[in-house]
LUMMAR-442679 format. One record per residue: z, x, y of N, C-alpha, C, CB in turn; residue in three letters. Coordinates in steps of 0.2 Angstrom, whole numbers, plus 5000, padded with zeros to 4 digits. Last residue first. Glycine has a CB too. Example, Ala and Ser with C-alpha at 12.3 -4.5 7.8 and 13.67 -1.06 7.14 Angstrom:
REM LUMMAR-442679
503550644989503650684995503950645000502950704997SER;503950664972503950624978503950664984504550574978ALA;
//
This chain:
REM LUMMAR-442679
500048724932499648704938498948674936499548754943LEU;500548764920500948724925500548694930501548774928LEU;499548844914499748774911500148734916500148784905THR;499548954923498948914922499148844919498448944918GLU;500849004920500648974927500048934927500549034932LEU;500649044907501148994909500948964916501849014909GLU;499749154909499549094905500049034906499649114897ASP;500449234917499849214920499649144916499249264919VAL;501449274908501649234914501049204917502049274919LEU;500749344899501049284897501249234903501749294892GLU;500449454907499949414904500149344902499549444898GLY;501749514909501349484915500749444912500949554918PHE;502049544896502449494899502049464905503149514902LEU;501249654895501149604891501449534893501449614884GLY;501849744904501149714906500949654901500649774905LEU;503049764897503049734904502349704906503249784909ALA;502549834886502849764885502949734892503649784883SER;501949944891501549894888501849834887501349924881ASN;503150004896502549994900502149934897502150054902VAL;503950024884504149984890503549964895504650024894PRO;503050104875503250034874503449994880503750034869ASP;502650234876502250184880502550114880501550184878PRO;504050344877503550314873503250254878503950274867ALA;504950394885504450444883503950414878504850494879SER;505850294889505250304893504750354891505450314900MET;506750194880506450254879505750264883506350264871ASP;508250114884507550114885507350184884507450094892VAL;509650104883509250074878508550074879509550004877GLY;510450174892510350104893509950064888510150094901ALA;510250304886510950274886510950194888511350304892ILE;508950324890509050304883509750274882508950364879LYS;509050364903508850294902508950274894508050284903LEU;509550494901509950444904509750374903509950454912LEU;508450554895509050544891509450494894509350614891SER;507550544906507350514900507950504896506850554896ILE;508150624916508150554917507950514910507550544922PRO;509450734909508750724912508650654912508250764907ASP;511150714916510650734911509950724913510850684904ALA;511750694928512150734923511750754917512750694921SER;511450644940510950684937511250724931510650734942SER;512150484937511950534942511350574939512450584945GLY;512850394929512650454926512350504931512050444921GLY;513150264932513650314933513450384931514350304930SER;512150194927512250194934512750244936512550124936LEU;512350214913511750244916511850244923511150204914PHE;513550144912513550214910512950254913513550234902LYS;513050024914513550054919513650124918514150014919LYS;512350004903511950004909512450034914511749934911TYR;513349994893512850044893512450054899512350034887ASP;513949874897514349934897513849994897514749934891ALA;512849784896513149794902513549854903513549734905VAL;512749784882512249804886512449824893511649754886ALA;514049724878513849794876513249824880513649794869PRO;513949594885514449654887514249724884515049634884ALA;512349544882512949534886513349594886513349484882GLY;511049524875511649554872512349554875511549634870GLU;510149464884510149454876510849474873509549484873ALA;510349514896510349444895510449424888509749414898LEU;510249654894510849624896510849554895510849644904ILE;508849654889509449674885510049644887509449754884ARG;508149624901508149574895508649594890507449594891ASN;508549734909508749664911508749614905508349634916ALA;507849834902508649834903508849764904508849884908ILE;506549794903506849804897507549804897506649874894ALA;506349794917506249734913506549734906505449724912VAL;506649934920507049874922506949814918506949864930ALA;505549994915506150014912506649954914506450074914ALA;504549944923504449934916505149944913503949984913SER;505049994936504949924934504949904927504349894938PHE;504850134934505550104935505550024933505750114942GLY;503550144933503850154927504550124928503950234926THR;503250094946502950064940503350074934502250084940ALA;503950184954504050114955503850074949503750084961TYR;503450304951504050294948504250214949504550334950GLN;502250324958502150304951502850284948501950364947PHE;502750374971502650304970502550284962501950284973VAL;502950514972503450464971503250404968503850454978TYR;502250624976502150604970502750554968502050654964TYR;502750644991502650694985502750664978503250744986ASN;502850565001503450564998503350614991503750504995TYR;501850515009502150575011502750595007502350575019PHE;501450395004501050455002501250525005500350435005PHE;502350305009502550345002502050395000502550294997HIS;501850235019502250295021502450345014502950285024PRO;500350175022500850185016501250245017500450185010ILE;499350155031500050115032500550125027499950045033ARG;498250215027498550235033499250205034498050225039ALA;497750145016498050205014498450235021497550255012TRP;496950035021497650025019498050095018497649985013GLU;495650045025496150085029496850075027496050055036MET;495049965016494850035015495350075020494150045017ALA;495249835021495749865016495549935014495649825009ILE;494149805030494849825032495249865027495149775036GLY;493149755021493049815024493749845027492549815030GLU;493849675007493649675014493649745016494149625018ASP;493349634992493749694995493549705002493649764991SER;493549484985493149524990493549574993492949464996VAL;493849464968494149484974493649514979494749534973MET;493249454955493449394959493749404966493849344955ASP;493149584949492549544952492649484956492149534947PRO;494649684954494149654950493649614953494449614945GLY;495749764958495749684959495149654955495649674966PHE;495449894954496149864952496149784953496649894956TYR;494149924959494349934952494949894950494450004950LEU;494349894973493849854969494049864961493149884970LYS;495250004976495449934977494949884973495349914984ASN;494450114973495050094969495250024969495650144970LEU;493550104983493350104976493850084972493050174974ALA;494350114994494050054993493750044986493450054998LEU;494850254993495250194993494950124991495650194999TYR;493650324994494050334988494450264987494450394988LYS;493250295008492850285002493250274996492350335002GLU;494450335015494250265015493750245009493850245022CYS;494350475013494950435010494750355010495550445015LEU;493150505019493250515012493850475009493350595011ALA;493450465032492950435029492950445021492250465031ASP;494550555036494650485036494050445032494650455043ALA;494750695024494450665030494550585030493750675032THR;495450805017495550735017495350705024496350725015LEU;494250935012494750905017494850835016494350925024ALA;494351024996494050965000494550945006493750904996GLU;494851104987494651134994494251084998494151194993GLY;495351064976494651084975494451104982494251024973ALA;496651024980496551074976495851104975496851064969GLU;496250904987496550964991496451024987497250944992ASN;495750824977495350844982495550904986495250784987MET;496950814970496450844967495950864972496150804961ARG;497750734979497950804977497450844974498550794972GLY;496950624980497050664986497250734984497550634991MET;497150574967496450594969496550634975496150524971THR;498550554967498250604962497550624964498250574955LEU;498550444976498850504977498650564973499650494977GLU;497850354968497550374975497850444977497650324980PHE;498750334958498050364956497750384963497550304953GLU;499750274965499850344962499150374960500250324955ALA;499150154970499350204975499450274971500050184978PHE;499050104957498450114961498550164967498150044965MET;500350084954499950134950499250154954499850104943THR;500749994964501050064964500650114960501750064962GLN;499949884959499849914965500149984966500149864971ARG;500449864945499749874947499649914954499349804947TYR;501949864947501549904942500849914944501549864935ILE;502149804960502549854958502249894952503249834955THR;501249694963501449744968501849804966501949704973GLY;501149634951500549654954500749704959500249594958LYS;502549604948502149644944501549674947501949594938PHE;502749514960503149574959502749624954503849564956GLN;501849414957501649464963502149524963501849424969ASP;502449364946501849394945501649434951501249344944LEU;503549304954503649364949503049394947503949324942PHE;502849214961503249264965503349324960503949244968HIS;502449134951501949164955502249224959501649114961ASN;503649084946503249124942502749164946502949084937ILE;504049014958504449074956504049114951505049054952LEU;503048914957503148954963503549014962503548914969TYR;503248854945502648884946502748934952502048834947ALA;504548794948504448854942503848894943504548814935ARG;504248704957504648764959504648814954505348734959GLN;503348624949503148654955503548714957503048604961LYS;504248574939503648614938503348654944503048574935LYS;505948594938505348564942504748614941505648564949ASP;506948654932506448624927505848594931506848574923THR;507948804937507448744938507048724933507048774944THR;508748904933509048854936508548794938509348874943LYS;507949004927508448964922508748904926508949014920ALA;507349054938506949024933507348974929506549064929LEU;508449124944508149064947507749024943507649094953LEU;508749214934509249174936508949114939509749204941HIS;507549294934507749254928508249204929508049304922LYS;507649344947507149304945507249264939506449344944MET;508849424946508749374951508249324949508649404958LEU;508449514936508949474934509049414939509649514935LEU;507449584943507249544937507849494935507149594931VAL;508149634954507649594955507449544949507049624958GLU;509049724946509249674950508749614952509549704957ASN;508049814942508449774937508749714940508949814933CYS;507649874953507149824950507549784945506549864947THR;508749954956508549904961508049854958508149944966SER;508850034944509349984946509149934951509950024949ALA;507550104945507750064939508250014941507950104934VAL;507150194955506950124956507150074950506250114956GLU;507650314951507950284957507750214958507650324963ALA;507250394940507650334939507850294945508350354935VAL;506450484947506150444941506650384939506150494935PHE;507250544957506850494959506550454953506350514963ILE;508950574951508250604952507850534953507950644947VAL;510550554959510050544953509350564955510150464951TYR;511850654964511250624966510850614959510850674970ASP;512950714958513050644960512350614962513550634966ALA;513250834953512750794949512750724951512950804942THR;514150894963513550934961513050894957513750994957CYS;515250804964514750804969514050844967515050844975THR;515450724948515650774953515050774958515750844949PRO;515350544946515050614945515350654950514350614945GLN;515850424950516050444943515750514942515750394938TYR;515450404963516150384961516350424955516250314961LYS;514150424964514550464968515250454966514450444975CYS;513650324955513550394953514050444957512850414955SER;514050204961514350224955514250294953513950184949HIS;513250214973514050214974514350234967514250134975TYR;511950224969512250274972513050274972511950274980SER;511950094963511850144959512050214962511050154958HIS;512150014975512750024970512650074964512849954967LEU;510950044982511650054985512150064979511850004990ALA;509949984973509950054975510650084977509450074980HIS;510449854974510349894967510349964968509749864963GLY;510249824987510949834985510949864978511249764985MET;508849824987509149874990509849884988509049864998GLU;508649704978508349774977508749824980507649774979HIS;509249604985509449614978509249684977509249564973ALA;508449604997509149614997509449634990509549555000LEU;507249574992507349644995508049654995506949645002THR;507449444988507349494983507449564985506649484980PHE;507549385001508049384996508049434990508149314993GLN;506249415006506849455008507449445004506949425015SER;505549324998505349394997505949435000504749415001ASP;506049195002506149224995506049294995505749184990LEU;506649215019506149185014506349225007505449205016ASN;506949255033507249205029506849175024507549145034ASP;506849425034506549365036506949315031505749365035LYS;507549585038507649525034507249465038508349505033HIS;507349725036507049695041506949615039506349725043ASN;508749835032508349785030507949765036508649715027LEU;509649975025509249945031508749895028508850005034LEU;511250005020510549975018510249955024510649915013VAL;512250145014512050095019511350075018512050135026TYR;513650185003512950175005512850135011512550154999PRO;515150275009514850215005514150215007515150145006HIS;515650375016516050355011515750295007516750325014PRO;514550435006515150455008515250435015515150535009TYR;513250405000513850364998514550395000513850354990SER;511750385005512350415008512950385006512250425015ASN;510750305002510950354997511550394999510350404995GLY;510150205010510250275012510350325007510750275018SER;508950095005509650115004509750185006509950094997SER;507750005015507950065011508750065010507750135014TYR;506249935021506949925019507149985015507049865015ALA;505149915036505249915028506049905027505049985026GLY;505250015051505049955047505249965040504249955047GLY;506450055063506050075058505850015053506450125053ARG;506449965079506849985072506350005067507249925070LYS;505849925090505849995089506150015082506250025094GLY;506749775091506249815094506349895093506149805102VAL;507349735074507349735082506849785084508049755084ASN;507549635060507149685064507349675071506449655063GLU;509249625052508649605055508249655059508849545060TYR;510349705046509949655043509249645046510449595044VAL;511149835039510749825045510249775044510549885049ASP;512549845029511849825030511649815037511749755026ILE;513949855027513549915025512749905026513649915017TRP;514949765033514449795037514049855034514649805044ARG;515949715024516049775028515549805032516449825024ASN;515349615017515949595021516049655026516549585018ALA;514449665008514249615013514749605018514149545009PHE;515149765002514649785006514449735011514049805002GLY;516049674995516349724999515749755004516649784995GLU;515149604987515549574992515849624997516049534989ARG;514749714978514249684983514649644988513849634978LEU;515949734972515749794976515149764981515349844972LEU;516149614965516649634970516349684975517249654967ASP;515049634956514949584962515549594967515049514959THR;515649734948514949744951514949694957514349734946TYR;516749674943516849734946516149754950516949794942ASP;516249564936516649554942516649614946517349524941LYS;514649584929515349584929515649584936515549654926GLY;513249554927513449624927514249634928513149664933LEU;513149424929513049444922513249524922512349434920VAL;513049404943513749394940513749424933513949324940ALA;511849404949512149474946512849464944512149524952LEU;511649274953511249304949511449374945510549324952ALA;512749264963512749224957512249254951512449154958GLU;512349354973512949364969512949324963513549344974LEU;511149304977511149364974511749374970511049424979VAL;511649184982511149174977511149244973510449154979THR;512349234993512649194988512249194982512849124991GLU;511349295001511849334998512249304992512349355004LYS;510549185004510249245000510849284997509749285004ALA;511449115013511249085006510949145002510749035007GLN;511449205023512049195020511949165013512449145024GLU;510049205027510349265025511049255021510549315030PHE;509149055022509549095027509949155024510049055030PRO;507649025017508249045014508649085019508149085007ILE;506548895016506848945021507548955017506948915028GLU;505348885002505948865006506248915011506448835001ALA;503848834995504148894999504748865003503648935003ASP;503148744990503748754987504148804991503648764980ALA;501948734997502448684999503048694995502148614998ASP;501148834990501448844997501948804999500848845001ALA;500948904977501248844978501548844985501748824972VAL;500449034980499948984977500248914978499849004970ILE;500949124995501149084988500549034986501749054989PRO;499949255001500149185002500349154995499649145005THR;499449384997500149374998500449304999500449415004TYR;498049384997498449404991499149394991498349484991VAL;497149345006497449295002497949314997496849254999ASP;496649455012497149425016497449365012496949405023TYR;495649495003496249535003496849495007496149605005MET;494949334997494949395001495649425001494749375009HIS;493949244987494649264988494649334992494949274981LEU;492849104991492949184991493649194992492449214996GLU;493148974991492448994988492549074987491948984992ASP;494748914985494348954990493648974987494649014994VAL;495948864979495348824981494848854986495548754983GLY;497048924975496948924982496348874984496948994985LEU;496648924961497248884963497248874971497848904961LEU;495649014960495548944958496048894961495548934950LYS;496249134964495649104968495549034966494949144966LYS;497149144955497349134962496849104966497549204965ARG;496349164943496849104944497049094951497449114939LEU;495749284947495349224946495749164946494949234939ALA;496949364947496549364953496149294952496149424954VAL;497349354933497749334938497349324945498349384939TYR;496249414927496349344925496849314931496649334919ARG;496349544932495849504934495849434932495149534930TYR;497549574925497549574932496949534935497549644935MET;497049584912497649534914497649524921498249554911ALA;496149694913495949624912496449564913495649614905PRO;496949804915496649774920496349704919496149824923LEU;497549874904497749814905497449774912498549814906ASN;496950004905496849964899497049894900497249994893ALA;497550044917496850034917496649994910496450104916HIS;498850064913498650004918497949994918498950024925VAL;498750174904498950104902498750044906499750114901ALA;498250274913497850254908498050184905497950304902GLU;499350274922498750254925498250234919498450314928ILE;500350324912500450264916499750234919500950274922LEU;499850444909499850394904499950324907500350404898ASN;500050524920499450514918499350454913499050574915LEU;501550524920501150494926500450474924501050554931TYR;501750584908502050514909501650484915502850524911VAL;501150704908500850654905501150584906500850674897PRO;502150784916501550754919501150704915501050814921VAL;503850744912503250774910502650744914503150764902PRO;505150774923504750714920504050754918504650664926VAL;506150844929506050854922505650794919506750854919GLU;506150854943506450804940506450794932506250734943THR;505350964945505950964948506450914945505850954955GLY;504150934939504550984935505250984938504251054936ASP;503450854948503750824943504250874939503250794938LEU;503050954958503450894960503850864954503050844963ALA;502251044951502851064955503351004956502651104961ALA;501250954946501750994942502351014945501351054938GLU;500750924959501050874955501450904949500450824951ILE;500151044963500751014967501050964963500550984973ALA;499851164950499651104955500251084958499251054951THR;500351284944499551274945499351214950499251254938PRO;501651364952501451304949500651304950501851244951TYR;502251474959501951484953501751424949502251534949ASN;502751454972503251444966502851454959503651384967ARG;501651454980502151504981502651504975502451484987ALA;500951334975500751404973501251454974500151414978GLY;501851234980501751244973501451314971501251184971ALA;501751264994502351274991502351274983502851224993PHE;500351234996500651304998501251314994500751305005PHE;500251104992499851154988500151224990499151154990LYS;501051045002501251034995500851094991501050964993LEU;500251075013500951105013501151105006501451075018GLN;499151005011499051075011499751105010498751095018ARG;499650875011499450895005499350975005498850865002PHE;499950865025500450855020500250885013500550775019GLN;498750885031499250935032499750925027499550925039ALA;498150765027497850825025498350885025497250845029ASP;498950675034498950675026498650735024498550615024LEU;498650705047499350715045499350715037499750665048THR;497250665046497450735048498150755046497350755055ALA;497350535045497050575039497250645040496250565039ALA;497850495057498250485051498050525045498350415049VAL;496750535065497450565066497850555060497850525072THR;495750455061495650525060496350565061495150555065ASN;496250325063496150345056496050415056495550315054LYS;496450245074496850315074496750345067497650295075PHE;495750135073495650175079496050235079495950135085GLU;496250075062495650115061495550155068495050065060GLY;497349995066497450055063496850105062497750045056MET;496549895072496949935076497150005073497649905078ARG;495949845061495549865066495949915071495249805070ALA;497149805054496749865051496249885056496349845045TYR;497649705062498049755060497649815058498549735054TYR;496549615063496849645069497249705067497249595073THR;496349575050495849605053496049645059495249555055GLU;497649515047497349565043496849605047497049535036PHE;497749415057498249465056497949525052498949445052ALA;496649335054496749365060497249425060496949315066ASN;496949285041496349325042496449365049495749285043LYS;498149215043498149275039497549325040498149245031ARG;497749125052498249165054498249235050498949135054LEU;496849055044496649085050497149135052496549025056VAL;497749005034497249055032496949085038496649025028ARG;499348965033498748965038498349025037499048965045ASP;500349005025499848955022499248945027500248885021PRO;500849175026500749115029500249065025500549115036SER;500849305022501149255017501049185020501849275016MET;500449375032499949365027500249325021499849435024LEU;501649375039501049335042500549325037500749375048LEU;502449465031502549395032502049345035503249385036PRO;501649585034501649555027501849475028502049595022VAL;501949605048501249595045501249565038500949675044PHE;503149625054502849555053502249545049502849515060THR;503249765054503749715050503549645049504349715054GLY;502249805062502249825055502749785051502449905055ASP;501849655071502149715071502049745063502849715073THR;501249525081501049565075501449635076500349575075LEU;501749365086501849435087501749475080502549455089GLN;500649235088501149265084501149335085501049245077HIS;500149085097500149155096500749175092500249185104SER;499148945091499748975093499749045092500348945089ASN;497948885087497948925093498548955095497648885098GLY;497948835075498048795080498048825087498748755079GLU;497848945066497348895066497348845072497248855060GLY;498549075076498449035070497948985071499149005068ASP;498349245083498349165084498249135077497849145089THR;499249385088498749355084498849285084498649385076VAL;499449525099499649465096499049435093500049415101ASP;499049695096499049635100499249575096498349625102PRO;500249825091499749785090499649725094499749755082PHE;500650005092500749935094500149895092501049925101THR;501350155088500850105086501050035088500650115079LEU;502550225092501950225096501450175095501650295096ASP;503550205082503750205089503150195093504050275090ALA;503050195069503650155071503750155078504250185067ASP;501950275068501850205065502450165068501950205058ARG;502350395074501750365076501750285074501150395073PHE;503450435066503550415073502950375076503650485077THR;502750455054503250405054503350385061503950425051SER;501950565057501650495055502150445056501350495048CYS;502850655060502350645065502150575063501850695065ILE;503550665047503950645053503450625059504350705056GLN;502550715039502950645037503250625044503450655032ASP;502250835045501750785044502050715043501350795038PRO;503550915045503150885051502650835050502850945054ALA;504150975034504250905035503850875041505050895037ASN;503751105035503451065030503550985031503751085023ALA;504551145045503851135047503451095042503451205047MET;505751155038505651115044504951095046506051145050GLU;505451255028505551185026505451135032506251175023GLY;505351385031504751345032504851275031504251375027ALA;506651435026506551425033505851385035506451495036ALA;506351435012506851385015506751375023507551415014ALA;505451535012505251465010505651415013505151465002LEU;506251645016505651625020505451555018505051675018LEU;507151645005507451635012506851615017507751695015LYS;506351674995506651614995506951595002507251614990GLU;506051804998505451754998505751684998505051764992GLU;507251874998506851875004506351815004506551945005ALA;507551854984507951824989507651824996508651864990PRO;506051804975506551854977506951824982506251924979SER;505951644967505651704970506251754971505251684976LEU;505651544953506151564958505951634960506851564955ILE;504951504942504751474949505151494954504651404948HIS;505451554931504751574932504551554939504251554927ALA;506651474930506651544932505951574934506951584926LYS;507151344928506551354932506451434934506551314938ARG;508251354921507751324917507051344921507851254916ARG;509251394930508951444926508351424922509451474921ARG;509451274936509251324940508851374936509751364944LEU;509951194926509451174929509051234933509551114934GLN;511151274923510651264918509951244921510751214912GLY;511851244934511651314932511151314928512251354930ILE;512051104932511751134938511451204937512251134944VAL;512851104920512151064921511751094927512250994922ARG;513951174924513551204918512851164919513851184911ARG;514951144932514351164935513851184930514451214940TYR;516051114925515851064929515151074932516251054935THR;516351234919515951194915515751134919516451164910GLY;517251304927516551314929516051274925516351384927LEU;518451274922518251234928517551244929518651244934ALA;518651374912518451314910518151264916519051274907PRO;518351534912518551484918518251414916518151514924GLU;518051604901518551624905518751574910518451694908GLY;516851534896517451544892518051564896517351594886ALA;515951554907516151484905516851494900515651454901TYR;515951694907516151664913516451594911515651654918PHE;515251724895515951744896516251714902515951824897ARG;514051664897514451634892515151654893514151654885ASP;513651754907513751684909514151654904513051654910LEU;513451874899513951864905514151794907513751904911THR;512451834891513151844888513651844894513051924885ALA;511351804900511651754896512351764893511251734890ASP;511551884916511251884909511651824905511351954906ASP;511051834932511651844928511351834920512251784929ILE;509951814940510051884937510651894933510151924943GLU;510051684944509551694939509751764936508851694942MET;511051694954511251664948510751674942511251584949ILE;510251764963510751794960511051764954511351794965GLU;509251664966509051724963509651764960508651774968PRO;510151564972509751554965509551614962509151504967THR;510651624983511051604978510651594971511451544980ALA;509951654995510051714990510351684983510551764993PHE;509851545003509251564998509351614993508651585003ALA;510751505011510951505004510451525000511251435003ALA;510151505024510751555023510951555015511351535027ALA;509251405022508951475023509551525021508751485030SER;510051295022509651315016509451385016509051265015GLY;510551305034511051315029510651335022511551255028LEU;509451275042509751335043510251355037510151335049ALA;509151145037508651205036509051275036508051205040VAL;510151075042510051075034509651135033509651015032LEU;510051095055510651115052510551125044511251075053THR;508751025057508851105059509451135055508851115066SER;509250895054508750935050508751005051507950905051VAL;510050875065510350875058509850915053510450805056ALA;509150885076509750935075510050935068510250925080LYS;508450775073508050835073508650895072507650855079ALA;509350675076509050685069508750755068508550625067ARG;509550695089510150705085509850715077510550635085MET;508350655094508550725095509150745090508750735102ASP;508350525091507850565088508050635088507150555091GLN;509350485099509450485092508950525088509550415090TYR;508650505112509350535110509450545103509950495114SER;507550425112507450495111508150535109507250525117ASN;507150285104507750315107507750385106508450285104ASN;506250235096506050255103506550285107505750195107ALA;506850185085506450245084506150275091505850235080THR;508250125082507750125087507350185088508150105094ASP;508850145069508950085073508450075079509650095076GLU;508450275065508050215063508250155066508150215055ASP;509450355071508750355074508350305071508450425072SER;510550315064510550305071509850305074510950355075LYS;510150365051510250295052510250275060510950265049CYS;510150505054509550465052509650395053509450485044SER;511450525058510950535063510350505061510750615063ALA;512150495046512350465052511750465057512950495056TYR;511550585037511550515036511650475042512050495031GLY;511850715042511150695042511150615041510750725036TYR;513250715040512950735047512250705047512950815048LEU;513450675027513650635032513350655039514450645033LYS;512850785021512550725019512850675025512850695012THR;513650895025512950885028512650815026512450945024LEU;514850865019514750865026514050865029515050935029ARG;514450875005514650815008514650805016515350795006VAL;514051015005513550955004513750895006513450954996SER;515251075007514751085012514151025011514351155012LEU;515851054995516151035002515651025007516751075004VAL;514951114986515151044986515451014992515651034980ASP;515051244990514451214991514551134991513851234986GLN;516351284986516151284993515551244995516051354996ALA;516051274972516551224976516451224983517251244974ARG;515151374970514951304969515451254972514951294962PHE;515951484974515351474977515151394977514751514975TRP;517051484965517151474972516551454976517451544975ALA;516351514953516651444954516751434962517351444950LEU;515951644956515451594955515751524956515151604948LEU;517251704957516751704962516251654962516451774963ASP;517751684944518051654949517651654956518751694951ALA;516851754936516851684935517251644941517251654929SER;516051884946516651854941516551784941517351874944SER;514851924950515351974950515951954945515651984957ARG;513751854954513751874947514351924946513151914946GLY;514051824967514051764962514051794955513351724963LEU;514051914978514651904974514551854968515151874979THR;512951924986513151984981513751974977513252044986GLY;513451814998512951854995513251914991512451885001ARG;514451755005514451754997513951794994514451684995TYR;514151755018514651805016514751805008515351775019ALA;513251655020512951715019513451765016512651745025ALA;514151545023513851545017513551615015513251495017VAL;514651595035515151585030514751585023515551525031GLU;513451585043513751645042514251645036514051665048ALA;513251445042512751485039513051555038512151495043PRO;514351385049514351385041513751435039514151315039CYS;514451375062514751435059514551445052515451445061SER;513951245064513551305067513751375064513551305074LYS;514751145062514351175056513951235058513951115054LEU;515351115074515751155069515351185063516251105066ALA;514251045080514451115083514851155078514951105089GLU;514350935071513650975072513851045075513150935077TYR;515550885074515450915068514850955068515350855063GLU;515350845088515850895086515750925079516550865086ALA;514450745086514250805090514750865088514150795097GLN;515150655079514550685076514450745079513950635076TRP;516050625090516350655084515750685080516650595079ALA;515150565099515450625101515750665095516050615106ALA;514750455092514250505093514550565095513750485098ASP;516150405082515750405088515250455088516250415094SER;516750415069516950355074516550355080517650375075PRO;515650425055515850455061516150405066515350505065PHE;515650335045515450405044515750445049514650405044ILE;516150215050516450235043516250305042516150185037ASP;515250185060515950225062516350235055516350175066THR;514250115057514150185055514850225057513550215059LEU;513949965051514449995055514550075053515149965053ASP;512349875054512849915050513349955054512449975046TRP;512349705060512149785060512649815056512149805068THR;512749585061512049595058511849665058511549545060TYR;513849585069513949565062513249575058514149495061GLU;513349605082513649665078513749645071514349675081ALA;511849535087512549525085512749585081512649455083PRO;510649625097510849605090511549595089510549655085VAL;510449685109510549615109510749585102509949575111GLU;510149815108510849795111510949725111510849825118GLY;508849815103509449835098510049815101509449905098ARG;508049655107508149725108508749745104508249745115LYS;507349545094507749565099507749635101508549545098LEU;506249435088506349505088506749525094505649545087ILE;506649295079506549315086506749395085507049285090THR;506849275065506149255068506049285075506049185068LYS;508149285061507649335059506949325062507649345052GLY;509049195065508649175060508149235058508349115061ASN;510749175071510149225071509749205065510349295071MET;
//
């Protein structure tokens, strides 16, 4: 199988699909657990009024929550993965909906807990810790709850907000179902009149083609089709930001961004400073765009020219088996224990490899590490997919380490550090590939790919973050997020970020409609900060060896045992200062210079 032919789910060879029987042996077993969990809300509610009674009662609550957390993670993880295999399979969509309903029901039943823990006075809590050493395992969690005391409501109000959670997920679920299951595109032709299937999964690979006619046709067809539904997608985004505003206000936050970032202990200035830093470094981006225009030899550089490699004839087909071996070689610097885990994931079907009809687009690591993580890919046999493999396995092994070395209550890492391990893998892979070649053309091709990573991760994600900030501010000002307003704002940002040598085609104004991360609640800026931190960590690993690797694995094993800024300091990176971002953007400028000399 080569990833070029899009099969129906049942036609995909088993070895290229994930093995979800490690979670549940069958759908029937999942259904049995779903039924068994129906009694849990009542069991959870039985703890009401007991949490401040004694250290033993408080410990019993947290231990019960740990057990329930693992069960719920498995229930939702299985259903979510199954529904993503084929988004048009109504049975698995129903299974996922049942899992979400179970999560909401249990969240609602447990809504009393946080207010009760808040009501325990400091002296009593200190006495609990002294009398029950095992309660120390939950000190970080308890501290996190009490830190946000001003934003915790009464038990009745907390229960109401928890019950509203299912409705709050609706905009994301509606838009995801529309994009993955209902939205289809006509085929597109290349310069020789050959027909190509256009899907959300093939869109970017088609834009990477050396055939400019194919790129233009794919670009214009995709966004023309998306534009037919622009009002629908805008309405779901409007609903998304309205619900964010509602929940932020309900919890006494001035804005949704403050509510989102406070949950992960990231100061809002980190977000705003990133945008400011990238604005200051836009001249380097403009130089890159001008160089791309020059090297492609075009009179006008269009948005459909952004993905195609500058050194097109150096693009090689990389079969999945070869991609795996190269990733293993590149990450050998992280030690045999790390590569052994990679091999285990490759051999034991942790990965769903190729696109199939109806499969969710993109790529992700499930984060479900009970018993191990799962990775979804839509693999193509090219360099970009090889990097995606390294990226998603970085996520997976981060989850694996945190779940293995942290107690359940602090096993989940916060989103601010979520992109560090994945991007560190990508940087190590790029450094490995560059070190292996002296061929000018191959080196130029790799540098171009590395520059595209910078462009896609720091510049592009910061542009997304600025657009998200704009949408939030519009919502807070009482402005509706209409399709026309969003197109106008997005086109202006695109022109700002790409500069004078780029033709910002009319279609690009619709790009906001294909970005699922705008439903992720101020998530995307962390790709840019994570990339900056990853560059610093990878450079330290390659320069210092074992000590840096040891520190990095402490970070990987940290979960949420400390705030994210402190966790990254363990790995040798201080994200409270601008240095990592400025350093990464400085490297971008140096790579532009080197590429210009090579070509």
